[in-house]
N, C-alpha and C positions, 0 to 999 in steps of 0.2 A: 490813273492807271494802279496805283496801289490799293485804291479803293475796290477797283475791280477785281485784283487778285485775291484781296481779302474776302470779298463776296464770293468769289468763286471756291475759295478753300472751304468757306462755311457750308455753301451748298454741297461741295463734294464731301465735307465730314458728315453732313445730315444724311446723304445718300448712303454713305458707309454706315452710318449708324442704323439707318432704315433698314438696310440689307441685314444687318447683325441682329436686330430686333426681330425682323421678320423670320430670320434663320432660327433663332432661340425658339419663337413661338411654334414654328413648325416642328423644331425638335421636340418640344414639350408636347405638342398634339401628337406626334409620332409615338413618343414613349407611351403616352396615355392610351393610344391606339393600340400599341403592343401589350401593355397590360390588359386592355380590354379583351384583346384576342385570346390572350392567356387564360383569363378568366372566363372566357365565352362558353367553353364546353359546360361550365357549371351553370350558366345562364340559360344555354340551349335547352329547350324543352326535349325531356326524354321521356320514353314510354316505357312503363313498368308491366310485366305480366304478372297476374296475381293468381295464385293457387291457393284454395281454401279448403278447411275441414272445420266442422261445427258440431257439437253436441245438440244445440238448438234447432238447427236446420237439417241435420241428417247427411250433410255434405261430407265426402272423403277425397280429399286430394283433387277437387274439382277446379278445372281451368276457368276462372271467371273471367277471362279475357284482359284488356289493357287499359291502363289508367295513365293520363298524363301529367308529367312534372310540368309545373308553371313557375314563373317568377315567385319567390318567396312572398308570403302575405302574413299579416298579423293573425295569430291564433291564440287563444287562451287556454285551450285545452291540452291534454297529453302531447308531448312533441319528442320524436325520436331524432337527436341531433347526431348526425354521422361526421366524423372528422377524417382527417387525413394522415392520422397515424396509424400504422399497422402494427399489430402484435403478432401472437403464436401462429405458425402454420399448422394445417389440419392434415392429419394422417389418414383418418377415415372414420366410418361408422360401421357396426356390424352387430352379429350375435354369436353365440355359443354353439360350437358343434358337439353337444354332450353326446354321450351314448344313448341317452333317452330320446333326444331329437333325431339322432342317426336310425334309430330302430323304429320310430314313429314314421318317419320318411321311408323306411325301407318297406313298411306295411302298406304303402299306399300303391294303387294302380298306376301305371306307368303314365298315363295322362295328368294324374293329380301330382305325380312326382316334378313333371315338366312344369306344372303351374307354380308349385312352390319355388323351384329353380329360377323360373322367370320373374316371380314377385319380387324376389330378393336380389338376384344377380344378373338377370336379363337386360336388354337394352332398354326395355320398358319398364324395368322395374325400379325400386328404390334407391339402387346404386350401391349396395352393400361392398365394400373393399376390406375390411378387416374381420377377423373373427377369434374366437378363443377355443381352446381345446385343453382337456385335462390330461396330465401325465398319470397314468394308473387310473384307477376308478374314482367316482365321485359319488355324492348322494343320488345324482340323476343317471346312476347305473342299476340295473336289476340286481347285481352281486358285486362284492368286493374283489378287485383283481390286482396283480401286479405283474411285471415281466421278469422277475427273479425271485421265487418262492423258496429258495434252498436256503436254510438257516445256516448263517455264517459264511456266506459265500462272499467275502470281502473283496474278492478280485473279479466278482461279477462273471465267472467264467460260464455259469448257467443263465446269464441274460438272454431273453428271446430276442434276438437282433431282427426277427420278421416282425416283431410286435403283433402276432397271430391274432390275439383277441380283436385288436382293433381294425384289422382287415375284414371282419365280418361286416360291418356297418359304418363304423365312423370314417375309415379312409376312404370307402367308395363315395359317401356322401361329400366329404370335403373335395375329392377329386372331381366330382360332378359339378360342384360350385365354382371351382377353380377354373375348368375348362370353359364353362359358360362365361366367365368373367373376362377370361383371356380372349374370347371371342370379340368383346368390347373394347380390346385394347388395355385392359387393366390388370393388375396383379392382386392376388389375394394376401393380405399381410395376417399372419396367424401368431397369436399371443398364446403361449403354453404356460399351464401352472400345475403343480401337484398339489392333490389334497392331503396325500399322505404318501410315506415312503413305504416299502414292503413291511409286513409286520415285525419281521425279525431285526430290522434297523431301529425299532421305536423302542422307548423305555417301558411302555405298557403292553407290548407284546402283540398289539392288535391294531389293524389299519383304522378301525373306528374308534373315535374317542382320541384322548392324548392327555399324558401327565405332563408335567413341566420340569424340565425341558421334555420336548417330545422325541427329540432325535437323540441316539445314544452317540456319546462323544467318539467312540471308537468307530462310528460308521459315518462319520463325516465326509472323509475322503471318498469313500465307496459311493454314499449318496450324491457327491458332487459328479463322480464318473457316471453315474446312472443317468443323470440330466444328458450328458454328453453322448452316451449310448443311444439314449431314446431320440435325439435330435438327428443323429446319424440314420437311424432306423427310418424315421420319417421322411428324412430326404431321400433314402433308397427307394421309397415309395412315391417319389416326385413331389414331396410335399415340403418345402423349405420353411422353416421356423424363422419369424421375423423377429420375435423377442419373449423372453420368459420372466416369470416371477419366482423367487425362490420358494415361496409357500402361499397358498390360497388362504387367507383368513388367519394369520398367524396368532391372533389374540383369542381365536375361538376354539375352546376344546369340545367341539360338536359331538352329538351321538354318532354322526356320520364320519368318514374319512376326515382325520384332522392330525395336524402336528403343530403344537404350540411352540412360538419362539418369542422371546422378549425382543425389543428393537435391539439391544445391545448383541443379543445371541445371533440375531439374523445377519447383522453387520460383520460379525466375527466369522460365520460360516461363509459370507459373500467375501471377505477380505482373504481369508487363508485357504478356502477350497474352492467354491464354485466360481469366483472371479478368474483365479488363475487356469482353472480346467477349461472353461469355455474360451478364454483368450487363447489358449494353446490349440483347442479342437475345432472351436467354431467362433473366430474373432468377429464375424459378421453379425452375430446374434446379440440383440441389446437385451440388458438386464434392468427391470424396473422393480424396485423393492415395494413392501408392505402389502398391497392387494388386498386391502381391508377397508373398514368404514372411516369416512371422513372426519369423524369425531376426533380421531388421534392422529389424523395425517400429518400434521405439521410436527408432532413429537418424533414421528418415523423420519420425516425429512431431516430433521435435526441431528438424529442419531446417523443418519446416513453422511451428511456432510461435515459432522464432527469426527469422523473416522477416514482419514485420508486413504488408508488401505482400502476399504470398502467404496469409497467415492470414486477412485480411479476405474472401476469396472461398471458403475451403475450409469445408465443414462436417464433415469429420472425415478418417478413415483407413480404408482398405481392405486386406485381407490375404489370403494364401493359406496352404496347410498343409504344403507339400512339404518343408520342413526340420524337421518335427516339432513337438512340442505347443507349446512357446515360450509358454505361456499367460501366464506371468509378464511378458512384454514388453507384451502386451495390457493386462494389469491394471496395469502401472507407467503407460501412457499414461492410463489411466482415472483413475487417482490424481493423476498430474501436469498433465493437460490434461483435466479433467472436461467442457470444452466439446465435446470431440471425439467425433462419432459413429463408432463402431466397428463395421465390417461385414466378416464373413468372406465372401468372394466367389468362391473357387475350391476344389474338392476333389475328386479322383478316384483310383482305383487305375490306375496305369500297368501294361502288359503285364507287365513284369519282376515284378511282386508278384502275379501269378496263380499259384496253388498247383496242383502235381499233383492231379488228381482233381476239380477245379472243373469243373463242367457248365455249358453254355449255359442249361439249363432252370433249375437250382437255384442258380447263382453260388456264392459263398463267404460264409459266414455271418460269418466274421471280419471282412469288409469292412463289414458292418452294425455290428458292435461298434466298428470302427474310426472311423466316421462318428459314432455316438452318443458315443463318447469325446471326439471332437473338438468336437461341438457342445456338450455339457456344459462343458468346459473354456473354450471361447470364450465361451459365455453368462455363466458365473461370473466371468469375467475382464471383461466388461462390453460384449460383442457385442450388437448391435440386430437381429440376423439372421444367416442362414446360407444361402449360395447353392451348390448342387450345380453341377458342371460339366455335360457333355452330358445332356440329358433323356432321350434315347435313340439308340441307335447300331444298326449293323447286326452280324450274329454275329461279325465280325473285329474289331469295336471301331473302327470306321470309319464313313464314308469320311474318310481323313485324308491330304493330298498329300505327307507327309514320313514316312509309316509310324510316326507317334506315336500309336498306337492305345491306347486306355484301356477300362477296363470302365464300365459305366453302371448306373443304376437299373432300366433297361429296355433289353433287347437284343432284336433282331427276326431272324428266319430265315425265308424262304419264307412271309412274311405272317402269321407267328405272333408274339406279343409275349410275351416271358419277363420275368417281374417278378423282380429280383433284391433280396437282403436289405438293400441300401442304402435302398431303396424304404420299407420297413417301418421301419427305423431312422430315417429322417428323419420318417416319418409319426407316430411317437411324440411328437414335437415340435410339427411343423407343424399337425397336425390338432387340437390340443388347446390351443397356446399361440397364442392369436388376436392380430392385429395390435392395438396398443394395450395389451396386457398389460404389467405391470410385475414385474419379478424381485423375489421376496422373498428378502432376505438369510437364508442359511441355512448350516449347516455340519454336516458329518458327524463324529461321534466314535467312538472304540473301533473304528476301522478303519484299515488300513494305506495308505499313499499312496506313489507311486513317486517316488523321489529320486534315480535314477541317471543315468547318461549319457544324452544325448539319443538317442531311438530313431527309427527309420523312422517316416515319418508313418502315422498310422491304426493305431498299435501299441496294444493294450490286453490286459493279462493280468491274473493273480490279484494281481500286485503293485500294481495301481492301487487294490486293495480296493473298497469300495462307493462308488460315484459318484452324485452326484444333484444336480438343480436343481430350483428352484421357482417358480412365477409366480402372480400374481393377474390373473385377465382382468377385462375391463371389465363382464362381467356379474356379478362378484362370486364366481365359481368360482375355487377355487386348484387349481394342476396341480403336480403332484411327478413328476418322470421320474427313474427309478432304473436303474443299470446295473451288472451283475455280469458280469466278464469271466472269472472262475474257473470251475474244472471241478466244482465243487460249488455246491450252493443256498446261499443266505446269509439266516438269519434276522435281521430288523432291526426297528427302530420308527421311526415317524414321530411327532415330538412337536410337536404345534400348540398352543400356550398350555397349558391345563390338561388337555387330552386328548391321547391318543395311539392309535396303530393297530400293532397287532402283525402282522407280515407276513413273507413269505419271497419271496424272488426265486430262480428257478430257474438253474441252471448256464448260463453264456452268455445270460443272460436281460436284456431291456429291459422296463420296466414303466413304464405311466402311471397315476396315481392323479388323479382327478377328483372333487372334492367341493365343497359349498356351504362358503363361508368366512364365517360370520355376523360375525366381527369385524372385516370388511374397512373398515368406516367409521371404526376406530379406528387403521388403520395408519399409520405415520409416513413422510413424504414426504423 
């Protein structure tokens, strides 16, 4: 009997043990299934839509159809690795509403005006949502002008509160773009910057050119109030201003409208005058410092954040491209001063860069590549947007009152609009990387990268290898933009989690891949 009970207990213990072991196995299997299910969106085949432009094929933002992501595969060539880490948020892309652009737009017949508006801001356009406008005249004005030319009017009693000069062409152009954009459910964010104060406020007594310093000490409070009155005037015309910079190109004593500041002088003006004035009158308007070439961008960021009085009023740093790439300077600001909003605010190809054989009709494809190269570099360094210079110009690259003519994304001759490669290059970003998108940290392996001397702005060659940037949109779609400036096509792989896409970019090609990113909920902020 004892043996029976002993045997019964052993069997019972074995049964309990068996249930326990089976339960553990089931639990482990369940956990593995849950992990697999969590990872499954990355392993699930996703379909990417491809849009392509190329100097070698002549394509311009052509829908090339769909390509399918598959389970990751071995590949020895260039590979774009997408991570789950999200970086800066995008504010948008756009161009400058200069007086020159507005006058050229005004000269067009109605159907061509509608064409321009639709190409930039319409539902089928390239999705511009930001813009830049000058306070007073700039070089791309037929003549210099300000809104208070009364010498010694420190109280600005004679300030033209209607900004009458701008109501002729600039304000109607901005309003037309603004209205069309609102029809798509979006708002236009305008950045404003002065090229020069009124002549009587300056040490050289003229709007063109500048001494050092450019602004009279006795006029600092008046100049700050001038900003406020100008913002109020534009708002009265139904045009809110999103952000301003204290001075366009403060290091440049140009032959056109200019006003030189050192970093310390601009920060003192911001801390003591401009910041307090705008905080009191227009607290919603952001202030970005510098607004000049990337070569010195980090120096100006240091000047800002070493001056607490200025830093309290500034949202970040704006910069131009005219001294070459210098993406490392932008990235260093992102690293050392992560609170800074970084914005690329001007780029264009000046006349001396035009190549023999370039035509009014076709433009120069390398200009499009140069834009794409700079946009990718700036975005990967932390920029929250990118603003082109003149939205459109006449066939001579003007009007410009000092003959500082430039190319533009659109040129006009005899009432015809000619769309240049820069338009399509920007469109690969602006049309698909929507405001509110977050950059997905990514890197490209098995490709070369340029490491030589600083080159002229907008230079991109085979030495740059395969370039790419990636974003996650608010709607959960991922965007990957790829650039190849080489003379030969490049086969490459996009690796996203456990899946990958086998692709080829043509010689001198720009591509945008748009696809559903089902793992977006698990991305790291």
